[in-house]
C-alpha positions, 0 to 999 in steps of 0.5 A, spaced: 125 317 268 127 324 266 120 326 264 117 324 270 122 327 274 121 334 271 113 333 271 113 331 279 118 336 281 114 341 277 108 339 281 111 340 288 114 346 286 108 350 284 104 347 290 110 349 295 110 356 292 103 357 292 103 355 299 108 360 300 105 365 296 099 364 300 102 365 307 105 371 305 099 374 302 095 372 308 100 375 313 100 381 310 092 382 311 093 379 318 098 385 319 092 390 318 088 387 324 082 382 325 078 388 328 077 392 322 071 393 318 072 396 311 066 399 307 067 400 299 063 403 294 059 399 290 055 392 291 058 385 290 056 378 292 058 375 298 064 371 295 066 376 290 070 383 291 067 390 290 068 393 283 072 398 286 077 393 288 078 392 280 080 399 279 072 401 277 071 408 280 064 408 284 062 415 287 057 412 292 061 413 298 062 420 301 065 424 307 059 425 310 058 417 310 064 416 314 062 422 319 055 418 320 058 412 321 063 415 326 057 417 331 056 412 337 049 413 336 049 409 329 055 404 331 056 403 338 061 398 337 066 403 333 072 405 336 075 409 331 073 411 323 078 413 318 076 415 311 081 415 305 082 418 298 088 416 294 092 419 289 099 420 287 103 427 288 110 430 286 112 433 293 118 438 293 122 442 298 128 447 296 130 443 290 129 436 292 123 433 288 120 426 289 114 422 287 110 419 292 103 416 294 098 421 297 093 419 302 087 424 304 084 421 310 081 423 317 084 425 324 082 417 326 087 415 321 093 413 326 088 409 331 085 405 325 091 403 322 095 402 329 100 408 326 104 412 331 107 419 330 114 420 331 115 427 331 110 433 331 103 431 331 097 428 326 092 433 324 086 435 328 078 434 326 078 441 325 083 441 320 080 435 317 074 439 316 077 446 314 081 443 309 087 446 312 094 446 308 098 441 313 101 435 312 104 429 315 110 425 312 111 418 312 118 416 314 121 415 307 118 421 304 121 425 310 128 422 309 128 423 301 126 430 302 130 432 308 135 427 310 137 428 317 134 435 318 128 437 322 122 437 317 117 439 322 115 446 321 118 446 314 114 448 308 113 443 302 109 443 295 104 438 293 103 439 286 105 446 287 100 448 293 104 450 299 103 445 305 106 446 312 109 439 315 106 438 322 109 431 323 113 425 321 110 418 322 114 412 325 117 407 320 112 402 319 114 398 312 110 394 308 103 392 310 098 389 306 102 390 300 102 398 302 108 402 303 106 406 309 112 410 309 112 412 302 106 417 303 104 423 305 098 424 309 093 431 308 086 432 311 081 429 306 077 435 305 084 438 302 085 432 298 078 432 295 078 440 294 085 442 292 088 436 289 084 431 286 077 435 285 072 430 287 067 429 292 067 422 294 071 417 298 075 411 296 074 407 302 072 408 309 075 403 315 073 402 322 076 399 328 072 395 332 072 395 340 072 388 340 073 382 335 066 379 338 062 385 336 065 385 329 058 382 326 054 387 330 058 393 328 057 391 320 050 390 321 050 397 324 054 400 319 050 397 313 043 400 316 046 407 317 048 407 310 042 404 307 038 410 311 043 415 309 042 413 301 035 412 302 035 404 300 032 402 307 025 404 305 025 401 298 024 394 296 028 391 290 034 396 291 040 393 292 046 396 296 051 401 293 056 399 298 060 393 301 061 392 308 067 387 309 071 384 315 078 382 315 076 375 317 072 375 310 077 378 306 082 372 309 077 367 307 076 370 300 083 371 299 084 363 301 079 361 296 082 365 290 089 363 292 087 355 293 084 355 286 090 358 283 094 354 286 091 347 284 090 350 277 097 351 276 099 344 279 094 341 274 097 345 268 104 342 271 101 335 271 100 335 264 108 334 263 107 327 267 102 325 261 108 327 256 113 323 261 108 317 260 108 317 253 116 317 253 116 311 258 111 307 253 115 308 247 121 306 251 118 300 253 115 298 246 123 299 244 125 294 250 120 289 248 123 289 241 130 289 243 128 283 248 124 279 244 128 273 244 128 273 252 121 273 252 121 267 247 126 263 251 122 265 258 115 262 254 119 256 252 121 254 259 114 255 262 112 262 263 105 264 261 102 271 258 101 273 265 108 272 267 111 276 261 105 282 262 107 283 269 114 283 268 114 289 263 108 292 267 112 292 274 118 295 270 114 301 267 111 302 274 118 302 278 121 307 273 116 312 274 115 311 281 123 312 282 122 318 277 117 320 282 121 320 288 127 323 285 122 329 282 119 330 289 126 330 292 128 335 287 122 339 287 122 340 295 129 342 294 128 348 289 122 350 293 126 350 299 131 355 296 126 359 293 123 360 301 130 361 303 131 367 298 124 370 299 126 370 306 132 373 305 129 379 301 125 380 307 118 377 305 114 372 310 115 366 306 113 359 309 116 353 306 111 348 305 111 341 302 104 338 303 103 331 304 097 331 299 102 334 294 107 328 295 102 323 295 099 326 289 105 326 285 107 319 287 100 316 286 100 320 279 107 317 277 105 310 279 098 311 275 102 314 269 107 308 269 101 303 270 097 306 264 102 307 259 106 300 261 100 296 259 100 296 252 107 295 251 107 289 257 100 286 253 104 286 247 110 282 250 105 277 253 102 276 246 108 274 243 108 267 240 114 263 243 116 260 236 116 267 232 120 270 238 126 265 238 126 265 231 127 273 231 133 276 228 
């Protein structure tokens, strides 16, 4: 039974943990907002992520593309647009030095990301275009550098370049596995020219005025970029960008996590086969030890089917009992994992699906049936005279 208990509980735990992890990931993505559209460099199929997501540097998107998308004549349903370049930076102030995330972005960032400035202000469009040396701090960066002191108006250094702090963002925490508080925001042109030495952007994100208009906005964005990149009038040339909505990202992540969850569950189910082999061996030993009992039963009228069913039902009961205990043990461990994850601040749901329970019960019963047939058949074929004479 122990092999069956371990196998079934492993299946239950993996299915439950997979569902909990999936709920965590989807909650993080939903936290960004379902009215957002992302434009990433590089072409991808409808079901595959763009190459840029895999860490491949693609330079097909520019700041000018973001400006074109932001024009109301091109994309009427777009409420605001933000372009992004990412990096890491060492930030220092009066002897305090920390490593943090650098976010080169545009003036539309607060509206697109639904973020608010706690003190001071965010940089303007003129500062964004003029490569101004101004910076807005995330709340954690401000706390690490300045403590309780006022940061607004102070001068800090980013990679040895001097910047004036013009604002501090309100605390937001982790959204989509990104710590919004542990980063500094500078104008995108400043980040490109002064810090990173690049001309492209990593991402363009747009906030749509209404979720019902997401599809139309995506078409308008794609048409605008095709016109700018000279793709619209040339047949046979693929797009060098990918436009995705938050809803599409949710569907893609759900598909990927489901596939991973069921694959891991299948791997755990292999242990059920090992448990089944153990049950077969034990039943074979049981047949040998109970040979005289089998001979006596046959002598008083039991036929081959009676003996076969006796040992087969015993095997099924053993595996089914192990399956039930395994379900209880697996559910308990999955519950403890969910409690621990929530205690650490993660939105982790405790889910033990009916499908996983039915799967565990049916598989354990099937294992008992399959691996119990040989020992039961062997017992049923014993000659009663030879069995009574055994030992």
